[in-house]
C-alpha beads as a LAMMPS data file, in Angstrom:
LAMMPS data file: protein, C-alpha beads

230 atoms
229 bonds

1 atom types
1 bond types

-500.0 500.0 xlo xhi
-500.0 500.0 ylo yhi
-500.0 500.0 zlo zhi

Masses

1 110.0

Atoms # bond

1 1 1 5.620 -8.507 -25.604
2 1 1 5.656 -5.081 -27.226
3 1 1 9.046 -3.489 -27.728
4 1 1 9.765 -0.995 -24.949
5 1 1 11.775 2.129 -25.769
6 1 1 10.908 4.572 -22.995
7 1 1 13.144 4.982 -19.926
8 1 1 12.429 3.283 -16.643
9 1 1 10.515 5.227 -13.972
10 1 1 12.804 7.245 -11.713
11 1 1 11.364 5.240 -8.820
12 1 1 8.622 2.752 -8.016
13 1 1 6.662 3.501 -4.851
14 1 1 4.928 0.557 -3.215
15 1 1 1.995 0.390 -0.865
16 1 1 2.425 -2.368 1.727
17 1 1 -0.808 -3.779 3.204
18 1 1 -2.650 -5.662 0.482
19 1 1 -0.126 -4.776 -2.241
20 1 1 3.225 -6.130 -1.083
21 1 1 1.987 -8.388 1.700
22 1 1 -1.491 -9.722 2.440
23 1 1 -2.044 -8.350 5.931
24 1 1 -5.710 -7.506 5.391
25 1 1 -6.904 -10.823 6.941
26 1 1 -4.793 -10.008 10.010
27 1 1 -6.344 -6.542 10.347
28 1 1 -9.862 -7.939 9.923
29 1 1 -9.275 -10.642 12.540
30 1 1 -7.773 -8.111 14.967
31 1 1 -10.711 -5.731 14.561
32 1 1 -13.257 -8.502 15.108
33 1 1 -11.439 -9.760 18.200
34 1 1 -11.158 -6.302 19.738
35 1 1 -14.796 -5.367 19.162
36 1 1 -15.958 -8.814 20.287
37 1 1 -13.968 -8.442 23.499
38 1 1 -16.400 -5.687 24.484
39 1 1 -19.507 -7.573 23.368
40 1 1 -19.865 -5.966 19.955
41 1 1 -20.081 -7.331 16.429
42 1 1 -17.751 -6.364 13.599
43 1 1 -18.290 -7.552 10.038
44 1 1 -15.999 -8.004 7.057
45 1 1 -17.825 -5.094 5.421
46 1 1 -16.963 -2.879 8.398
47 1 1 -13.296 -3.784 7.993
48 1 1 -13.238 -3.386 4.224
49 1 1 -14.537 0.171 4.575
50 1 1 -11.223 1.001 6.288
51 1 1 -8.800 -0.545 3.780
52 1 1 -6.018 1.904 2.965
53 1 1 -7.026 4.395 5.660
54 1 1 -4.895 6.292 8.140
55 1 1 -4.592 4.102 11.260
56 1 1 -5.563 6.741 13.802
57 1 1 -8.607 7.704 11.734
58 1 1 -9.493 4.007 11.476
59 1 1 -9.123 3.645 15.236
60 1 1 -11.489 6.546 15.791
61 1 1 -14.014 5.071 13.339
62 1 1 -13.936 1.688 15.096
63 1 1 -14.165 3.294 18.539
64 1 1 -17.241 5.293 17.595
65 1 1 -19.024 2.668 15.492
66 1 1 -18.547 -0.118 18.067
67 1 1 -18.915 2.216 21.081
68 1 1 -15.632 1.045 22.599
69 1 1 -14.447 2.451 25.964
70 1 1 -11.079 3.337 24.413
71 1 1 -9.395 6.262 22.723
72 1 1 -8.645 6.141 19.012
73 1 1 -4.944 5.759 19.832
74 1 1 -5.655 2.827 22.158
75 1 1 -7.675 1.087 19.442
76 1 1 -4.885 1.689 16.940
77 1 1 -2.228 0.324 19.286
78 1 1 -4.251 -2.780 20.183
79 1 1 -4.775 -3.617 16.516
80 1 1 -1.137 -2.943 15.640
81 1 1 0.045 -5.322 18.351
82 1 1 -2.051 -8.199 17.016
83 1 1 -1.136 -7.610 13.377
84 1 1 2.549 -7.293 14.260
85 1 1 2.427 -10.646 16.039
86 1 1 0.913 -12.215 12.925
87 1 1 3.515 -10.734 10.568
88 1 1 6.358 -11.885 12.823
89 1 1 5.206 -15.452 12.196
90 1 1 5.882 -14.926 8.487
91 1 1 4.790 -12.476 5.807
92 1 1 2.162 -13.647 3.303
93 1 1 3.511 -12.027 0.131
94 1 1 1.127 -10.986 -2.621
95 1 1 1.596 -12.930 -5.888
96 1 1 4.478 -11.604 -7.964
97 1 1 5.469 -8.845 -5.541
98 1 1 8.758 -10.301 -4.309
99 1 1 9.787 -11.267 -7.834
100 1 1 9.003 -7.806 -9.220
101 1 1 10.978 -6.177 -6.414
102 1 1 13.955 -8.362 -7.333
103 1 1 13.639 -7.415 -11.009
104 1 1 13.522 -3.709 -10.150
105 1 1 16.587 -4.112 -7.949
106 1 1 18.438 -5.838 -10.795
107 1 1 17.448 -2.980 -13.129
108 1 1 18.705 -0.427 -10.551
109 1 1 15.271 1.194 -10.215
110 1 1 14.960 2.532 -6.644
111 1 1 11.887 1.531 -4.664
112 1 1 10.213 3.144 -1.664
113 1 1 7.630 1.680 0.680
114 1 1 4.755 4.090 1.344
115 1 1 2.359 2.705 3.917
116 1 1 -0.184 3.883 6.453
117 1 1 1.054 1.159 8.795
118 1 1 3.584 2.359 11.345
119 1 1 7.349 1.952 11.074
120 1 1 7.617 -0.953 13.502
121 1 1 5.278 -3.058 11.369
122 1 1 6.829 -1.890 8.090
123 1 1 10.327 -2.755 9.296
124 1 1 9.130 -6.203 10.370
125 1 1 7.794 -6.838 6.863
126 1 1 10.814 -5.409 5.033
127 1 1 13.147 -7.330 7.336
128 1 1 11.871 -10.549 5.751
129 1 1 13.089 -9.415 2.311
130 1 1 16.662 -9.410 0.990
131 1 1 18.543 -6.329 2.167
132 1 1 18.296 -3.233 0.004
133 1 1 14.992 -3.927 -1.724
134 1 1 13.660 -0.571 -0.484
135 1 1 15.777 2.571 -0.551
136 1 1 13.487 4.370 1.883
137 1 1 10.199 4.037 3.736
138 1 1 7.446 6.527 4.538
139 1 1 5.092 5.263 7.239
140 1 1 1.811 6.407 8.717
141 1 1 3.358 7.624 11.965
142 1 1 5.722 9.922 10.058
143 1 1 3.237 12.024 8.076
144 1 1 0.725 14.608 9.244
145 1 1 -1.861 13.649 6.608
146 1 1 -2.328 10.066 5.504
147 1 1 -3.746 8.603 2.316
148 1 1 -5.785 9.707 0.349
149 1 1 -3.817 12.938 0.858
150 1 1 -0.775 13.101 -1.480
151 1 1 1.640 13.857 1.384
152 1 1 2.956 10.277 1.863
153 1 1 3.866 9.798 -1.798
154 1 1 5.274 13.302 -2.161
155 1 1 7.420 12.673 0.920
156 1 1 8.801 9.479 -0.630
157 1 1 9.657 11.255 -3.890
158 1 1 11.420 13.991 -1.931
159 1 1 13.441 11.449 0.058
160 1 1 14.501 9.768 -3.188
161 1 1 15.212 13.173 -4.784
162 1 1 13.050 12.410 -7.822
163 1 1 10.215 14.329 -9.440
164 1 1 6.705 13.050 -8.619
165 1 1 5.752 12.850 -12.283
166 1 1 8.669 10.460 -12.861
167 1 1 7.409 7.987 -10.249
168 1 1 5.194 4.942 -10.597
169 1 1 2.946 3.897 -7.712
170 1 1 1.665 0.357 -7.061
171 1 1 -1.493 0.303 -4.923
172 1 1 -4.429 -1.926 -3.994
173 1 1 -6.970 0.468 -2.435
174 1 1 -9.009 3.519 -3.477
175 1 1 -7.410 5.815 -0.832
176 1 1 -3.949 4.775 -1.981
177 1 1 -4.784 5.276 -5.651
178 1 1 -6.187 8.719 -4.848
179 1 1 -3.027 9.589 -2.917
180 1 1 -0.732 8.613 -5.775
181 1 1 -2.754 10.385 -8.450
182 1 1 -3.079 13.519 -6.309
183 1 1 0.720 13.507 -6.016
184 1 1 0.941 13.694 -9.814
185 1 1 2.232 10.148 -10.235
186 1 1 1.261 7.302 -12.551
187 1 1 -0.510 4.523 -10.659
188 1 1 -0.941 0.796 -11.151
189 1 1 -3.923 -0.523 -9.213
190 1 1 -3.978 -4.198 -8.259
191 1 1 -7.281 -4.681 -6.400
192 1 1 -7.191 -7.090 -3.498
193 1 1 -9.757 -6.800 -0.703
194 1 1 -11.751 -3.982 -2.322
195 1 1 -12.447 -2.855 -5.873
196 1 1 -10.894 0.130 -7.646
197 1 1 -12.771 2.199 -10.199
198 1 1 -11.035 3.085 -13.499
199 1 1 -9.872 6.673 -13.880
200 1 1 -7.341 8.681 -15.917
201 1 1 -3.727 8.057 -14.952
202 1 1 -4.555 4.642 -13.491
203 1 1 -3.863 1.221 -14.982
204 1 1 -5.704 -1.697 -13.401
205 1 1 -4.089 -5.132 -13.299
206 1 1 -5.421 -8.368 -11.863
207 1 1 -2.066 -9.434 -10.429
208 1 1 1.647 -8.665 -10.315
209 1 1 2.455 -12.321 -10.966
210 1 1 4.624 -12.745 -14.036
211 1 1 5.290 -9.017 -14.467
212 1 1 8.759 -7.710 -15.254
213 1 1 10.203 -4.218 -15.446
214 1 1 9.283 -3.870 -19.128
215 1 1 5.658 -4.619 -18.243
216 1 1 5.745 -1.645 -15.879
217 1 1 6.995 0.540 -18.717
218 1 1 4.086 -0.559 -20.865
219 1 1 1.769 0.288 -17.974
220 1 1 3.306 3.753 -17.753
221 1 1 2.561 4.240 -21.439
222 1 1 -1.014 3.079 -20.907
223 1 1 -1.482 5.520 -18.031
224 1 1 -0.131 8.395 -20.094
225 1 1 -2.424 7.528 -23.004
226 1 1 -5.448 7.334 -20.711
227 1 1 -5.957 3.589 -20.976
228 1 1 -7.091 2.182 -17.626
229 1 1 -7.415 -1.562 -17.953
230 1 1 -5.191 -4.532 -18.639

Bonds

1 1 1 2
2 1 2 3
3 1 3 4
4 1 4 5
5 1 5 6
6 1 6 7
7 1 7 8
8 1 8 9
9 1 9 10
10 1 10 11
11 1 11 12
12 1 12 13
13 1 13 14
14 1 14 15
15 1 15 16
16 1 16 17
17 1 17 18
18 1 18 19
19 1 19 20
20 1 20 21
21 1 21 22
22 1 22 23
23 1 23 24
24 1 24 25
25 1 25 26
26 1 26 27
27 1 27 28
28 1 28 29
29 1 29 30
30 1 30 31
31 1 31 32
32 1 32 33
33 1 33 34
34 1 34 35
35 1 35 36
36 1 36 37
37 1 37 38
38 1 38 39
39 1 39 40
40 1 40 41
41 1 41 42
42 1 42 43
43 1 43 44
44 1 44 45
45 1 45 46
46 1 46 47
47 1 47 48
48 1 48 49
49 1 49 50
50 1 50 51
51 1 51 52
52 1 52 53
53 1 53 54
54 1 54 55
55 1 55 56
56 1 56 57
57 1 57 58
58 1 58 59
59 1 59 60
60 1 60 61
61 1 61 62
62 1 62 63
63 1 63 64
64 1 64 65
65 1 65 66
66 1 66 67
67 1 67 68
68 1 68 69
69 1 69 70
70 1 70 71
71 1 71 72
72 1 72 73
73 1 73 74
74 1 74 75
75 1 75 76
76 1 76 77
77 1 77 78
78 1 78 79
79 1 79 80
80 1 80 81
81 1 81 82
82 1 82 83
83 1 83 84
84 1 84 85
85 1 85 86
86 1 86 87
87 1 87 88
88 1 88 89
89 1 89 90
90 1 90 91
91 1 91 92
92 1 92 93
93 1 93 94
94 1 94 95
95 1 95 96
96 1 96 97
97 1 97 98
98 1 98 99
99 1 99 100
100 1 100 101
101 1 101 102
102 1 102 103
103 1 103 104
104 1 104 105
105 1 105 106
106 1 106 107
107 1 107 108
108 1 108 109
109 1 109 110
110 1 110 111
111 1 111 112
112 1 112 113
113 1 113 114
114 1 114 115
115 1 115 116
116 1 116 117
117 1 117 118
118 1 118 119
119 1 119 120
120 1 120 121
121 1 121 122
122 1 122 123
123 1 123 124
124 1 124 125
125 1 125 126
126 1 126 127
127 1 127 128
128 1 128 129
129 1 129 130
130 1 130 131
131 1 131 132
132 1 132 133
133 1 133 134
134 1 134 135
135 1 135 136
136 1 136 137
137 1 137 138
138 1 138 139
139 1 139 140
140 1 140 141
141 1 141 142
142 1 142 143
143 1 143 144
144 1 144 145
145 1 145 146
146 1 146 147
147 1 147 148
148 1 148 149
149 1 149 150
150 1 150 151
151 1 151 152
152 1 152 153
153 1 153 154
154 1 154 155
155 1 155 156
156 1 156 157
157 1 157 158
158 1 158 159
159 1 159 160
160 1 160 161
161 1 161 162
162 1 162 163
163 1 163 164
164 1 164 165
165 1 165 166
166 1 166 167
167 1 167 168
168 1 168 169
169 1 169 170
170 1 170 171
171 1 171 172
172 1 172 173
173 1 173 174
174 1 174 175
175 1 175 176
176 1 176 177
177 1 177 178
178 1 178 179
179 1 179 180
180 1 180 181
181 1 181 182
182 1 182 183
183 1 183 184
184 1 184 185
185 1 185 186
186 1 186 187
187 1 187 188
188 1 188 189
189 1 189 190
190 1 190 191
191 1 191 192
192 1 192 193
193 1 193 194
194 1 194 195
195 1 195 196
196 1 196 197
197 1 197 198
198 1 198 199
199 1 199 200
200 1 200 201
201 1 201 202
202 1 202 203
203 1 203 204
204 1 204 205
205 1 205 206
206 1 206 207
207 1 207 208
208 1 208 209
209 1 209 210
210 1 210 211
211 1 211 212
212 1 212 213
213 1 213 214
214 1 214 215
215 1 215 216
216 1 216 217
217 1 217 218
218 1 218 219
219 1 219 220
220 1 220 221
221 1 221 222
222 1 222 223
223 1 223 224
224 1 224 225
225 1 225 226
226 1 226 227
227 1 227 228
228 1 228 229
229 1 229 230
């Protein structure tokens, strides 16, 4: 490994769905079940188009596309209930995520969870981790503008009392990457259900498995130099 001399990020801000925990199969199954309940058809491609989106906006999209006799909020709540039930049975952690969180905790680097899922679901996920892994959480029901708007990540930086440009974001979706970059932060993209296109300020990695804190520092250097692949 290259020798690392630069300081750690002031904070690491994590997306949840698809980055920390693999809930995307739960969301896809919930969407298919709900649409099928009313005689419609919902495909994987339909679901993947919504990855990383604000939940109320996703509910409105599903309602209109599948012609459901429900409000956007009712669609959102029905999906949340099913996904929450699935997560309560045990979180399916993404490779390397839990280990990297532990390494950041050992290095005293604060972490925040920044997710478009709502607080009840986020707390259920975080509750399955050792206490203190996340200093704060910003959830989709607590912001006025969701990803790809920068508001969620800027809110997390403000809660941690750190400058946005000193933060590192870990994301798996294009809306999340856009949100982090728009907030002026360095971003590591770890594609999961959907692809992410290279762009300045973004470092793409295949997995978090085997990564330590020093690897994140190298990624920060790559982002600052404009390199966008690993």
